[in-house]
PDB file of N, H, CA, C and O in Angstrom:
ATOM      1  N   MET A   1      94.417  62.484 133.115  1.00  0.00           N
ATOM      2  CA  MET A   1      93.729  63.429 132.259  1.00  0.00           C
ATOM      3  C   MET A   1      94.422  63.438 130.903  1.00  0.00           C
ATOM      4  O   MET A   1      95.649  63.487 130.827  1.00  0.00           O
ATOM      5  N   VAL A   2      93.638  63.391 129.839  1.00  0.00           N
ATOM      6  H   VAL A   2      92.641  63.352 129.901  1.00  0.00           H
ATOM      7  CA  VAL A   2      94.160  63.420 128.478  1.00  0.00           C
ATOM      8  C   VAL A   2      93.779  64.748 127.839  1.00  0.00           C
ATOM      9  O   VAL A   2      92.611  65.134 127.820  1.00  0.00           O
ATOM     10  N   ILE A   3      94.784  65.435 127.318  1.00  0.00           N
ATOM     11  H   ILE A   3      95.734  65.121 127.333  1.00  0.00           H
ATOM     12  CA  ILE A   3      94.539  66.690 126.607  1.00  0.00           C
ATOM     13  C   ILE A   3      94.858  66.457 125.143  1.00  0.00           C
ATOM     14  O   ILE A   3      95.955  66.022 124.793  1.00  0.00           O
ATOM     15  N   SER A   4      93.902  66.746 124.308  1.00  0.00           N
ATOM     16  H   SER A   4      93.011  67.100 124.592  1.00  0.00           H
ATOM     17  CA  SER A   4      94.085  66.558 122.868  1.00  0.00           C
ATOM     18  C   SER A   4      94.119  67.912 122.177  1.00  0.00           C
ATOM     19  O   SER A   4      93.281  68.779 122.429  1.00  0.00           O
ATOM     20  N   HIS A   5      95.085  68.073 121.318  1.00  0.00           N
ATOM     21  H   HIS A   5      95.765  67.370 121.113  1.00  0.00           H
ATOM     22  CA  HIS A   5      95.204  69.310 120.553  1.00  0.00           C
ATOM     23  C   HIS A   5      95.043  68.993 119.071  1.00  0.00           C
ATOM     24  O   HIS A   5      95.626  68.034 118.564  1.00  0.00           O
ATOM     25  N   ALA A   6      94.261  69.792 118.396  1.00  0.00           N
ATOM     26  H   ALA A   6      93.787  70.571 118.808  1.00  0.00           H
ATOM     27  CA  ALA A   6      94.132  69.633 116.944  1.00  0.00           C
ATOM     28  C   ALA A   6      95.439  70.068 116.300  1.00  0.00           C
ATOM     29  O   ALA A   6      96.059  71.027 116.762  1.00  0.00           O
ATOM     30  N   PRO A   7      95.871  69.391 115.250  1.00  0.00           N
ATOM     31  CA  PRO A   7      97.102  69.805 114.571  1.00  0.00           C
ATOM     32  C   PRO A   7      96.946  71.203 113.979  1.00  0.00           C
ATOM     33  O   PRO A   7      95.887  71.564 113.465  1.00  0.00           O
ATOM     34  N   LEU A   8      98.011  71.971 114.060  1.00  0.00           N
ATOM     35  H   LEU A   8      98.871  71.679 114.477  1.00  0.00           H
ATOM     36  CA  LEU A   8      97.999  73.316 113.493  1.00  0.00           C
ATOM     37  C   LEU A   8      98.214  73.231 111.994  1.00  0.00           C
ATOM     38  O   LEU A   8      99.009  72.424 111.512  1.00  0.00           O
ATOM     39  N   ALA A   9      97.514  74.053 111.280  1.00  0.00           N
ATOM     40  H   ALA A   9      96.868  74.709 111.671  1.00  0.00           H
ATOM     41  CA  ALA A   9      97.554  73.996 109.820  1.00  0.00           C
ATOM     42  C   ALA A   9      98.387  75.128 109.242  1.00  0.00           C
ATOM     43  O   ALA A   9      98.429  76.230 109.789  1.00  0.00           O
ATOM     44  N   THR A  10      99.034  74.845 108.150  1.00  0.00           N
ATOM     45  H   THR A  10      98.999  73.949 107.705  1.00  0.00           H
ATOM     46  CA  THR A  10      99.720  75.864 107.370  1.00  0.00           C
ATOM     47  C   THR A  10      98.699  76.491 106.442  1.00  0.00           C
ATOM     48  O   THR A  10      97.927  75.784 105.794  1.00  0.00           O
ATOM     49  N   GLY A  11      98.690  77.800 106.374  1.00  0.00           N
ATOM     50  H   GLY A  11      99.317  78.375 106.900  1.00  0.00           H
ATOM     51  CA  GLY A  11      97.791  78.501 105.465  1.00  0.00           C
ATOM     52  C   GLY A  11      98.505  78.847 104.174  1.00  0.00           C
ATOM     53  O   GLY A  11      99.648  79.303 104.193  1.00  0.00           O
ATOM     54  N   ILE A  12      97.842  78.633 103.063  1.00  0.00           N
ATOM     55  H   ILE A  12      96.913  78.262 103.048  1.00  0.00           H
ATOM     56  CA  ILE A  12      98.418  78.956 101.761  1.00  0.00           C
ATOM     57  C   ILE A  12      97.465  79.888 101.040  1.00  0.00           C
ATOM     58  O   ILE A  12      96.290  79.576 100.849  1.00  0.00           O
ATOM     59  N   GLY A  13      97.984  81.027 100.648  1.00  0.00           N
ATOM     60  H   GLY A  13      98.939  81.281 100.804  1.00  0.00           H
ATOM     61  CA  GLY A  13      97.195  82.003  99.906  1.00  0.00           C
ATOM     62  C   GLY A  13      97.778  82.210  98.524  1.00  0.00           C
ATOM     63  O   GLY A  13      98.995  82.166  98.344  1.00  0.00           O
ATOM     64  N   VAL A  14      96.920  82.434  97.556  1.00  0.00           N
ATOM     65  H   VAL A  14      95.931  82.469  97.702  1.00  0.00           H
ATOM     66  CA  VAL A  14      97.360  82.619  96.170  1.00  0.00           C
ATOM     67  C   VAL A  14      96.810  83.934  95.644  1.00  0.00           C
ATOM     68  O   VAL A  14      95.622  84.226  95.782  1.00  0.00           O
ATOM     69  N   ASP A  15      97.690  84.722  95.039  1.00  0.00           N
ATOM     70  H   ASP A  15      98.655  84.484  94.927  1.00  0.00           H
ATOM     71  CA  ASP A  15      97.324  85.986  94.396  1.00  0.00           C
ATOM     72  C   ASP A  15      97.372  85.750  92.888  1.00  0.00           C
ATOM     73  O   ASP A  15      98.455  85.764  92.302  1.00  0.00           O
ATOM     74  N   PRO A  16      96.216  85.532  92.244  1.00  0.00           N
ATOM     75  CA  PRO A  16      96.197  85.208  90.819  1.00  0.00           C
ATOM     76  C   PRO A  16      96.283  86.454  89.939  1.00  0.00           C
ATOM     77  O   PRO A  16      95.741  87.510  90.264  1.00  0.00           O
ATOM     78  N   HIS A  17      96.971  86.298  88.833  1.00  0.00           N
ATOM     79  H   HIS A  17      97.412  85.440  88.569  1.00  0.00           H
ATOM     80  CA  HIS A  17      97.090  87.348  87.820  1.00  0.00           C
ATOM     81  C   HIS A  17      96.961  86.696  86.444  1.00  0.00           C
ATOM     82  O   HIS A  17      97.106  85.479  86.333  1.00  0.00           O
ATOM     83  N   PRO A  18      96.693  87.470  85.403  1.00  0.00           N
ATOM     84  CA  PRO A  18      96.540  86.875  84.073  1.00  0.00           C
ATOM     85  C   PRO A  18      97.765  86.088  83.593  1.00  0.00           C
ATOM     86  O   PRO A  18      97.613  85.061  82.931  1.00  0.00           O
ATOM     87  N   GLY A  19      98.966  86.551  83.914  1.00  0.00           N
ATOM     88  H   GLY A  19      99.090  87.385  84.452  1.00  0.00           H
ATOM     89  CA  GLY A  19     100.161  85.873  83.411  1.00  0.00           C
ATOM     90  C   GLY A  19     100.880  85.011  84.419  1.00  0.00           C
ATOM     91  O   GLY A  19     101.726  84.200  84.042  1.00  0.00           O
ATOM     92  N   SER A  20     100.563  85.166  85.709  1.00  0.00           N
ATOM     93  H   SER A  20      99.876  85.824  86.016  1.00  0.00           H
ATOM     94  CA  SER A  20     101.266  84.406  86.744  1.00  0.00           C
ATOM     95  C   SER A  20     100.431  84.355  88.020  1.00  0.00           C
ATOM     96  O   SER A  20      99.443  85.074  88.169  1.00  0.00           O
ATOM     97  N   HIS A  21     100.849  83.497  88.922  1.00  0.00           N
ATOM     98  H   HIS A  21     101.651  82.912  88.801  1.00  0.00           H
ATOM     99  CA  HIS A  21     100.237  83.400  90.249  1.00  0.00           C
ATOM    100  C   HIS A  21     101.363  83.450  91.274  1.00  0.00           C
ATOM    101  O   HIS A  21     102.422  82.861  91.061  1.00  0.00           O
ATOM    102  N   THR A  22     101.142  84.147  92.380  1.00  0.00           N
ATOM    103  H   THR A  22     100.281  84.625  92.553  1.00  0.00           H
ATOM    104  CA  THR A  22     102.102  84.186  93.475  1.00  0.00           C
ATOM    105  C   THR A  22     101.426  83.604  94.704  1.00  0.00           C
ATOM    106  O   THR A  22     100.307  83.986  95.048  1.00  0.00           O
ATOM    107  N   ALA A  23     102.110  82.677  95.365  1.00  0.00           N
ATOM    108  H   ALA A  23     103.019  82.367  95.086  1.00  0.00           H
ATOM    109  CA  ALA A  23     101.553  82.008  96.538  1.00  0.00           C
ATOM    110  C   ALA A  23     102.471  82.220  97.734  1.00  0.00           C
ATOM    111  O   ALA A  23     103.680  82.395  97.584  1.00  0.00           O
ATOM    112  N   ALA A  24     101.879  82.202  98.915  1.00  0.00           N
ATOM    113  H   ALA A  24     100.897  82.060  99.036  1.00  0.00           H
ATOM    114  CA  ALA A  24     102.632  82.301 100.158  1.00  0.00           C
ATOM    115  C   ALA A  24     102.107  81.264 101.137  1.00  0.00           C
ATOM    116  O   ALA A  24     100.900  81.043 101.234  1.00  0.00           O
ATOM    117  N   ALA A  25     103.020  80.631 101.860  1.00  0.00           N
ATOM    118  H   ALA A  25     104.001  80.810 101.782  1.00  0.00           H
ATOM    119  CA  ALA A  25     102.656  79.681 102.908  1.00  0.00           C
ATOM    120  C   ALA A  25     102.973  80.325 104.253  1.00  0.00           C
ATOM    121  O   ALA A  25     104.086  80.797 104.483  1.00  0.00           O
ATOM    122  N   LEU A  26     101.976  80.338 105.139  1.00  0.00           N
ATOM    123  H   LEU A  26     101.071  79.955 104.953  1.00  0.00           H
ATOM    124  CA  LEU A  26     102.128  80.940 106.461  1.00  0.00           C
ATOM    125  C   LEU A  26     101.928  79.885 107.538  1.00  0.00           C
ATOM    126  O   LEU A  26     101.077  79.004 107.415  1.00  0.00           O
ATOM    127  N   ASP A  27     102.729  79.990 108.600  1.00  0.00           N
ATOM    128  H   ASP A  27     103.420  80.706 108.699  1.00  0.00           H
ATOM    129  CA  ASP A  27     102.532  79.078 109.719  1.00  0.00           C
ATOM    130  C   ASP A  27     101.320  79.540 110.537  1.00  0.00           C
ATOM    131  O   ASP A  27     100.760  80.599 110.255  1.00  0.00           O
ATOM    132  N   PRO A  28     100.909  78.767 111.540  1.00  0.00           N
ATOM    133  CA  PRO A  28      99.715  79.136 112.312  1.00  0.00           C
ATOM    134  C   PRO A  28      99.813  80.492 113.015  1.00  0.00           C
ATOM    135  O   PRO A  28      98.792  81.062 113.399  1.00  0.00           O
ATOM    136  N   ASN A  29     101.029  81.010 113.187  1.00  0.00           N
ATOM    137  H   ASN A  29     101.859  80.546 112.875  1.00  0.00           H
ATOM    138  CA  ASN A  29     101.222  82.318 113.807  1.00  0.00           C
ATOM    139  C   ASN A  29     101.298  83.442 112.786  1.00  0.00           C
ATOM    140  O   ASN A  29     101.497  84.600 113.152  1.00  0.00           O
ATOM    141  N   GLY A  30     101.140  83.108 111.503  1.00  0.00           N
ATOM    142  H   GLY A  30     100.978  82.167 111.206  1.00  0.00           H
ATOM    143  CA  GLY A  30     101.168  84.119 110.454  1.00  0.00           C
ATOM    144  C   GLY A  30     102.549  84.451 109.933  1.00  0.00           C
ATOM    145  O   GLY A  30     102.708  85.411 109.179  1.00  0.00           O
ATOM    146  N   MET A  31     103.553  83.677 110.318  1.00  0.00           N
ATOM    147  H   MET A  31     103.424  82.897 110.931  1.00  0.00           H
ATOM    148  CA  MET A  31     104.917  83.910 109.841  1.00  0.00           C
ATOM    149  C   MET A  31     105.102  83.251 108.470  1.00  0.00           C
ATOM    150  O   MET A  31     104.647  82.131 108.236  1.00  0.00           O
ATOM    151  N   LEU A  32     105.776  83.965 107.580  1.00  0.00           N
ATOM    152  H   LEU A  32     106.146  84.875 107.770  1.00  0.00           H
ATOM    153  CA  LEU A  32     106.011  83.453 106.231  1.00  0.00           C
ATOM    154  C   LEU A  32     106.965  82.267 106.272  1.00  0.00           C
ATOM    155  O   LEU A  32     108.067  82.361 106.812  1.00  0.00           O
ATOM    156  N   LEU A  33     106.531  81.152 105.698  1.00  0.00           N
ATOM    157  H   LEU A  33     105.635  81.076 105.260  1.00  0.00           H
ATOM    158  CA  LEU A  33     107.371  79.968 105.579  1.00  0.00           C
ATOM    159  C   LEU A  33     108.088  79.944 104.239  1.00  0.00           C
ATOM    160  O   LEU A  33     109.270  79.609 104.162  1.00  0.00           O
ATOM    161  N   ASP A  34     107.362  80.302 103.184  1.00  0.00           N
ATOM    162  H   ASP A  34     106.402  80.574 103.248  1.00  0.00           H
ATOM    163  CA  ASP A  34     107.933  80.262 101.834  1.00  0.00           C
ATOM    164  C   ASP A  34     106.967  80.967 100.895  1.00  0.00           C
ATOM    165  O   ASP A  34     105.797  81.164 101.221  1.00  0.00           O
ATOM    166  N   ASN A  35     107.466  81.341  99.735  1.00  0.00           N
ATOM    167  H   ASN A  35     108.416  81.180  99.469  1.00  0.00           H
ATOM    168  CA  ASN A  35     106.593  81.882  98.694  1.00  0.00           C
ATOM    169  C   ASN A  35     107.060  81.364  97.348  1.00  0.00           C
ATOM    170  O   ASN A  35     108.176  80.862  97.210  1.00  0.00           O
ATOM    171  N   LEU A  36     106.194  81.493  96.364  1.00  0.00           N
ATOM    172  H   LEU A  36     105.288  81.901  96.477  1.00  0.00           H
ATOM    173  CA  LEU A  36     106.460  80.931  95.044  1.00  0.00           C
ATOM    174  C   LEU A  36     105.674  81.708  94.009  1.00  0.00           C
ATOM    175  O   LEU A  36     104.518  82.064  94.241  1.00  0.00           O
ATOM    176  N   SER A  37     106.292  81.974  92.868  1.00  0.00           N
ATOM    177  H   SER A  37     107.230  81.685  92.680  1.00  0.00           H
ATOM    178  CA  SER A  37     105.594  82.554  91.711  1.00  0.00           C
ATOM    179  C   SER A  37     105.677  81.561  90.567  1.00  0.00           C
ATOM    180  O   SER A  37     106.739  81.005  90.286  1.00  0.00           O
ATOM    181  N   VAL A  38     104.547  81.343  89.912  1.00  0.00           N
ATOM    182  H   VAL A  38     103.684  81.795  90.140  1.00  0.00           H
ATOM    183  CA  VAL A  38     104.493  80.399  88.793  1.00  0.00           C
ATOM    184  C   VAL A  38     103.753  81.032  87.626  1.00  0.00           C
ATOM    185  O   VAL A  38     102.983  81.977  87.800  1.00  0.00           O
ATOM    186  N   SER A  39     103.994  80.505  86.449  1.00  0.00           N
ATOM    187  H   SER A  39     104.620  79.738  86.307  1.00  0.00           H
ATOM    188  CA  SER A  39     103.284  80.974  85.260  1.00  0.00           C
ATOM    189  C   SER A  39     101.839  80.484  85.300  1.00  0.00           C
ATOM    190  O   SER A  39     101.530  79.474  85.934  1.00  0.00           O
ATOM    191  N   ASN A  40     100.970  81.207  84.621  1.00  0.00           N
ATOM    192  H   ASN A  40     101.221  82.027  84.107  1.00  0.00           H
ATOM    193  CA  ASN A  40      99.551  80.852  84.580  1.00  0.00           C
ATOM    194  C   ASN A  40      99.302  79.924  83.393  1.00  0.00           C
ATOM    195  O   ASN A  40      98.694  80.306  82.393  1.00  0.00           O
ATOM    196  N   ASP A  41      99.786  78.707  83.536  1.00  0.00           N
ATOM    197  H   ASP A  41     100.280  78.397  84.348  1.00  0.00           H
ATOM    198  CA  ASP A  41      99.565  77.663  82.536  1.00  0.00           C
ATOM    199  C   ASP A  41      99.549  76.321  83.267  1.00  0.00           C
ATOM    200  O   ASP A  41      99.719  76.272  84.485  1.00  0.00           O
ATOM    201  N   GLN A  42      99.346  75.244  82.530  1.00  0.00           N
ATOM    202  H   GLN A  42      99.207  75.284  81.540  1.00  0.00           H
ATOM    203  CA  GLN A  42      99.239  73.921  83.157  1.00  0.00           C
ATOM    204  C   GLN A  42     100.486  73.558  83.947  1.00  0.00           C
ATOM    205  O   GLN A  42     100.389  73.030  85.055  1.00  0.00           O
ATOM    206  N   ALA A  43     101.666  73.840  83.383  1.00  0.00           N
ATOM    207  H   ALA A  43     101.745  74.268  82.483  1.00  0.00           H
ATOM    208  CA  ALA A  43     102.918  73.502  84.067  1.00  0.00           C
ATOM    209  C   ALA A  43     103.069  74.312  85.354  1.00  0.00           C
ATOM    210  O   ALA A  43     103.476  73.776  86.385  1.00  0.00           O
ATOM    211  N   GLY A  44     102.742  75.594  85.292  1.00  0.00           N
ATOM    212  H   GLY A  44     102.411  76.030  84.455  1.00  0.00           H
ATOM    213  CA  GLY A  44     102.843  76.436  86.477  1.00  0.00           C
ATOM    214  C   GLY A  44     101.890  75.999  87.574  1.00  0.00           C
ATOM    215  O   GLY A  44     102.262  75.963  88.747  1.00  0.00           O
ATOM    216  N   LEU A  45     100.654  75.665  87.195  1.00  0.00           N
ATOM    217  H   LEU A  45     100.352  75.694  86.242  1.00  0.00           H
ATOM    218  CA  LEU A  45      99.677  75.215  88.184  1.00  0.00           C
ATOM    219  C   LEU A  45     100.071  73.872  88.790  1.00  0.00           C
ATOM    220  O   LEU A  45      99.834  73.636  89.975  1.00  0.00           O
ATOM    221  N   ALA A  46     100.669  72.992  87.991  1.00  0.00           N
ATOM    222  H   ALA A  46     100.862  73.184  87.029  1.00  0.00           H
ATOM    223  CA  ALA A  46     101.152  71.714  88.524  1.00  0.00           C
ATOM    224  C   ALA A  46     102.286  71.960  89.520  1.00  0.00           C
ATOM    225  O   ALA A  46     102.355  71.299  90.556  1.00  0.00           O
ATOM    226  N   ASN A  47     103.173  72.906  89.208  1.00  0.00           N
ATOM    227  H   ASN A  47     103.117  73.443  88.366  1.00  0.00           H
ATOM    228  CA  ASN A  47     104.264  73.251  90.115  1.00  0.00           C
ATOM    229  C   ASN A  47     103.712  73.825  91.418  1.00  0.00           C
ATOM    230  O   ASN A  47     104.196  73.489  92.498  1.00  0.00           O
ATOM    231  N   LEU A  48     102.706  74.684  91.321  1.00  0.00           N
ATOM    232  H   LEU A  48     102.313  74.958  90.443  1.00  0.00           H
ATOM    233  CA  LEU A  48     102.072  75.270  92.500  1.00  0.00           C
ATOM    234  C   LEU A  48     101.437  74.185  93.374  1.00  0.00           C
ATOM    235  O   LEU A  48     101.556  74.225  94.599  1.00  0.00           O
ATOM    236  N   LYS A  49     100.771  73.231  92.754  1.00  0.00           N
ATOM    237  H   LYS A  49     100.674  73.199  91.759  1.00  0.00           H
ATOM    238  CA  LYS A  49     100.138  72.144  93.507  1.00  0.00           C
ATOM    239  C   LYS A  49     101.184  71.301  94.229  1.00  0.00           C
ATOM    240  O   LYS A  49     101.004  70.972  95.401  1.00  0.00           O
ATOM    241  N   ARG A  50     102.283  70.942  93.542  1.00  0.00           N
ATOM    242  H   ARG A  50     102.429  71.209  92.590  1.00  0.00           H
ATOM    243  CA  ARG A  50     103.361  70.173  94.175  1.00  0.00           C
ATOM    244  C   ARG A  50     103.928  70.927  95.374  1.00  0.00           C
ATOM    245  O   ARG A  50     104.151  70.353  96.440  1.00  0.00           O
ATOM    246  N   TRP A  51     104.157  72.233  95.175  1.00  0.00           N
ATOM    247  H   TRP A  51     103.976  72.700  94.309  1.00  0.00           H
ATOM    248  CA  TRP A  51     104.715  73.080  96.236  1.00  0.00           C
ATOM    249  C   TRP A  51     103.772  73.093  97.442  1.00  0.00           C
ATOM    250  O   TRP A  51     104.217  72.904  98.573  1.00  0.00           O
ATOM    251  N   ALA A  52     102.478  73.312  97.211  1.00  0.00           N
ATOM    252  H   ALA A  52     102.116  73.466  96.292  1.00  0.00           H
ATOM    253  CA  ALA A  52     101.501  73.376  98.301  1.00  0.00           C
ATOM    254  C   ALA A  52     101.403  72.045  99.040  1.00  0.00           C
ATOM    255  O   ALA A  52     101.314  72.025 100.267  1.00  0.00           O
ATOM    256  N   LEU A  53     101.418  70.948  98.315  1.00  0.00           N
ATOM    257  H   LEU A  53     101.490  70.964  97.318  1.00  0.00           H
ATOM    258  CA  LEU A  53     101.318  69.636  98.946  1.00  0.00           C
ATOM    259  C   LEU A  53     102.541  69.329  99.799  1.00  0.00           C
ATOM    260  O   LEU A  53     102.467  68.489 100.697  1.00  0.00           O
ATOM    261  N   GLY A  54     103.665  69.992  99.539  1.00  0.00           N
ATOM    262  H   GLY A  54     103.725  70.674  98.810  1.00  0.00           H
ATOM    263  CA  GLY A  54     104.856  69.843 100.368  1.00  0.00           C
ATOM    264  C   GLY A  54     104.637  70.345 101.790  1.00  0.00           C
ATOM    265  O   GLY A  54     105.385  69.986 102.700  1.00  0.00           O
ATOM    266  N   PHE A  55     103.628  71.160 101.982  1.00  0.00           N
ATOM    267  H   PHE A  55     103.020  71.452 101.243  1.00  0.00           H
ATOM    268  CA  PHE A  55     103.273  71.643 103.312  1.00  0.00           C
ATOM    269  C   PHE A  55     102.182  70.785 103.930  1.00  0.00           C
ATOM    270  O   PHE A  55     101.566  71.162 104.927  1.00  0.00           O
ATOM    271  N   ARG A  56     101.951  69.633 103.327  1.00  0.00           N
ATOM    272  H   ARG A  56     102.451  69.327 102.516  1.00  0.00           H
ATOM    273  CA  ARG A  56     100.926  68.693 103.776  1.00  0.00           C
ATOM    274  C   ARG A  56      99.542  69.316 103.755  1.00  0.00           C
ATOM    275  O   ARG A  56      98.706  69.061 104.622  1.00  0.00           O
ATOM    276  N   ALA A  57      99.329  70.129 102.752  1.00  0.00           N
ATOM    277  H   ALA A  57     100.009  70.335 102.048  1.00  0.00           H
ATOM    278  CA  ALA A  57      98.002  70.721 102.583  1.00  0.00           C
ATOM    279  C   ALA A  57      97.007  69.588 102.356  1.00  0.00           C
ATOM    280  O   ALA A  57      97.282  68.662 101.594  1.00  0.00           O
ATOM    281  N   LYS A  58      95.869  69.658 103.005  1.00  0.00           N
ATOM    282  H   LYS A  58      95.645  70.410 103.624  1.00  0.00           H
ATOM    283  CA  LYS A  58      94.873  68.601 102.857  1.00  0.00           C
ATOM    284  C   LYS A  58      94.095  68.741 101.567  1.00  0.00           C
ATOM    285  O   LYS A  58      93.658  67.747 100.989  1.00  0.00           O
ATOM    286  N   THR A  59      93.921  69.960 101.118  1.00  0.00           N
ATOM    287  H   THR A  59      94.276  70.768 101.588  1.00  0.00           H
ATOM    288  CA  THR A  59      93.252  70.187  99.846  1.00  0.00           C
ATOM    289  C   THR A  59      94.001  71.264  99.088  1.00  0.00           C
ATOM    290  O   THR A  59      94.640  72.135  99.679  1.00  0.00           O
ATOM    291  N   CYS A  60      93.913  71.192  97.803  1.00  0.00           N
ATOM    292  H   CYS A  60      93.394  70.485  97.323  1.00  0.00           H
ATOM    293  CA  CYS A  60      94.548  72.187  96.951  1.00  0.00           C
ATOM    294  C   CYS A  60      93.647  72.395  95.748  1.00  0.00           C
ATOM    295  O   CYS A  60      93.277  71.434  95.073  1.00  0.00           O
ATOM    296  N   SER A  61      93.299  73.615  95.482  1.00  0.00           N
ATOM    297  H   SER A  61      93.600  74.395  96.030  1.00  0.00           H
ATOM    298  CA  SER A  61      92.439  73.905  94.347  1.00  0.00           C
ATOM    299  C   SER A  61      92.983  75.102  93.597  1.00  0.00           C
ATOM    300  O   SER A  61      93.277  76.139  94.192  1.00  0.00           O
ATOM    301  N   ALA A  62      93.113  74.959  92.317  1.00  0.00           N
ATOM    302  H   ALA A  62      92.875  74.116  91.834  1.00  0.00           H
ATOM    303  CA  ALA A  62      93.557  76.075  91.469  1.00  0.00           C
ATOM    304  C   ALA A  62      92.665  76.096  90.244  1.00  0.00           C
ATOM    305  O   ALA A  62      92.415  75.061  89.625  1.00  0.00           O
ATOM    306  N   ARG A  63      92.188  77.279  89.900  1.00  0.00           N
ATOM    307  H   ARG A  63      92.391  78.119  90.402  1.00  0.00           H
ATOM    308  CA  ARG A  63      91.342  77.396  88.714  1.00  0.00           C
ATOM    309  C   ARG A  63      91.933  78.406  87.783  1.00  0.00           C
ATOM    310  O   ARG A  63      91.377  78.661  86.715  1.00  0.00           O
TER     311      ARG A  63
END
């Protein structure tokens, strides 16, 4: 018998503000893995994307 389990995903949430964004990465059980605050500019958004991709996020979108 073969049992297949889908990989568990890390959840990343972003709280946007006019001057900055704060993000949190949660494991599948809802435990905080890490958080990050970045400025609301191109450099900050690039830093946020790099940080999120470190959790092997499959997609990352920031507007």
